N, C-alpha and C positions, 0 to 999 in steps of 0.2 A: 759654513764656518770650519767644517772638517778639513776642507781643502785649503783654506785660508791659513789654518793653524799648522799645517804640515811644514816642518823646518823652520817655523817662526818661534823663536824662543820667548817672544812677548806675548804669545796666545798658547798657553800650555794645555788648555782644556776647550771642549766644545760643550754644548748643552742643548737639550730639547725636552719638550713636554710630550708625552705619549699621545694626549688628547690633540695634539697637532697632527697626528697621523691616523687617529682612530676616533670613532664616534663615542662621545661620552656615554650615552645610554647603553650602548652596546657593551662597553667596558664594565658598566655598573651591573648589567645581566650576568656577564662572565663572572664577575667577582662574587655574585650571589649564588653561582653554581646553578643557575636556572637553565632550563632546557632551551636551547637555541633551535630556532627554524633552520631549515636547509640554506636558506638565503643568508641568515645571520652567521651560520657556520663558515660559509664562504667569505663573508665579509670579515669576520675575525681572522681568518686565515690570511687575508690580504693585509690586515693590520699587523699581524705576526711577522709576515715576510717584510714589511717596510721597517718594522723595528729592528730586524735581524740585519737587514742590508745597511742600515745606519751604522750598527755596532761592527759590522764586517769591514765597512770602510774605515772606521776608526782604527780597527785592528790592523788593516793592511798598511795604513799610514803611520801607525804608532801615536794616535792622538786619544788620549782618555776622553770619555764622554760621560757627562753628568746627567741623570734623569731627574726632572723636577718632581717634587712630591706633590700630590694632588688631594682631592677630597677623600675622607676616609672610606666611602662607600665604593670607590673604585680602586683604592689602593691595593687591595689584595691580588688583583690580577697584574697590576704594575710590579709588585714584589715578585710574584711568581716568574714573570718575564725576565726581570732583571737577575734573578738568581739562576734561571736557565741559561742566560747569556754570559753570566759570569763563569759558569762551569765551562762554557764554550771558548770564551776569549780571554779569560784572566789567568791562564796558566803562568805566564811569566811577567806580565805587566797588567795593573789594575785598569784595563780599558773601560770596562762597564762599572759605573759607580752610581750608587742609589742616593737618595736624599731623604733624610729623617727629620720631621717636624717635631720639635721637643715640646711643643704645647700639648701634644698627645700624652695622656697619662701612662700609655703602654709603650711609648717610644723606646725607653732604655731597654725593656725587656725584649722588644721587637729587634732592635739594633744588635743586642748581644747574642740573640738566637741566630740571626743571619751571619754574624761573625763566626759562630760555632759551625754553621753549615758550610761556610766558605773554608774553614779549616778542615773540615771533614772532606771536602771535595778536593783539597789540595790546590786551591786557587788562591790569588791575591784578593784581598778584600779593600775596596776603595768606596769612600762615601763622603758626603757632604751633611752637615747639620745646619739647621735654621731654626729659628723659634716658631714660625708658622704664619700661614696666610689667610686662612678662612674661618677664624673663630667664630664670628657672628653667625656665619651660615651653618657651621657644625652644630652649635648649640641651638639654633632655631629648628634645624631639621630633627634633632634629637628629641626636643620638646614636642614637636608636632607629631612625630611618629611613636613617641612613647618609650624611648630606650634611653639608657643612661648616656650622658654626654661623654664624648671621647675626649673631651678637652680638660686640661688641668683646672682646678678650682679657682686659681688666681695666678697673676703674673710672677709673684715670688716663687710659686712652686715650678713654673716654667724655668725661671732663671736658675733655680737649684738643680733641676735635672740637666739643663744645658751645661752648667759648669761641672756637675758631677761627670757627665759623659766625656768632657775634655780630659779629666783626670784619668778616666778609664782607657782613653786612646793613648795617653802618655805611658801608661802601665803596660800597654800591649803594642808599642810601636814597631816592633819587630814584625808584626803580622797585620798592621793596619795603615792604610794611606788615607789621610783625611783632610778635608777642608772644613774650616770654621767660618761660616758665613754669618757675619753679625755687625750691626751698627753699634753694639753695646761696648762701651769703654772698659767696664769691668771684666766682661769675658775676654776681651782682647788682651787686657793686661795679665789676666790670669795665665792665658796660654804662653805668652811671652815670658813670664816669670817662671813658669814650669820648664820651659825650653833652657832658660839660663841656669836654673838650680840644678839641672841634670847634666849641665856642662856640654849640651848639644850645639851644634852649629846652627846659626840663625837660618840657614838656607837648607835645612835638613829636608831631603827630598820627599819624605812621608807627610810633611806638614805645610799646610797652605792656610793663609787668612784670605777673607774675601769681603768686599763691600760693593754695593751697587754704584755703577757709574753715576756721579753726580751727587752722591750722598756720603756723608762721614769722611771726606777728604782728609781731614785732619788725623784720622786714624790711619788711612791708607798710606799717606805720604811719610808719616813717622815711622811706621813699620818698614816700608821700603828703604828709608833713609838708614835704618840700623841693620839692613841686610836680610830681613825676613822675606819668606816667600809670600807675596801678596798680589792679588788680583783683582781687577775691577770686572764685576759681572755686567755684561751689556746686553739687555733683552732688546729684542726687536721683532716687529710684526705689524699687522694691521692696527691702525689707531683705535678701532673699536675694541679690539683685544687688549692692547697695550696700556691704554689709559686707566681702566679699572686696576690693573695690576700695579702700576705706578702709584695710584692713590692708596692702595692697600700698604705699599711699602712706605709711603709718606706717613700714613697714620701710625704704622708700626713703629717708625722712628721717633715720632712725637711722644710715644708712650714711655720713652726712656727718660726718667725724672731729671729734669734740669739740663739734659744733654743737648736738646734742640736749640734752647736759647743760647747755650754756650757755642755751639757750632755756628749759629747765625752771627754771633759776635766775632767769631774767628774769620768768617767771610767778609764781614764789614771791615775788619782790621786790614785783611789782605787787599780788599778794594782800594782803601786809603793808601796802602803802601804802594800799590802800582800806580795810582793817580799822582803819587808824590815823585815818581821817578822822571 
């Protein structure tokens, strides 16, 4: 996708999961600061080189690359990798961009800390925020292993932090490039409202909205119609990998009170309109 995005204004970003180029259990072990065997050290070096080669290609072609957030127990090594790559490749343009899951109760603190680190390094800070994808898995693991859940106590707490961090971005727009990835109408309206209140152009280069391809088209198309920067996230991969991902997204989408039924009605209305042509 990096090659495809080159000089294609309709594809402003590429994205990947580090677990797509590295073994999950190895990343967990590195995150725990556990002692690696000689073979594991060599394996991790190969993972590191793969990650760097992806970012270097993005840097060479001028294509920003978003890293997907993953499970909390492998996120430390992902954060370390991203910050190191930011220092290397984000001097002038935010090529390397992290993702923050706002259902984590430490997300705002972590995000602000990384923002400070980027400022100290003198590099551009780019990121994406999402609500989160692994809530049940995270809570079950925490209960099984006897540590406090890293997840917010309820959805309103997640929504609060999600919207609060949007305000933080707008207060630091000169040093942050961000993407708000959400199917939530309230969060989308909040960001659009803040852009208008501050008299900013709808296509401000530091601000992007995003929805999954095939979901919440009524949000995407209305934002695009009004000139905001908005992209469709198009995941691809093996069926056995992609179906659980899409099911999680669908479940997440139905959790927005009243929104799914409203979206279905809008789709039905559009189908009737097209049939009537």
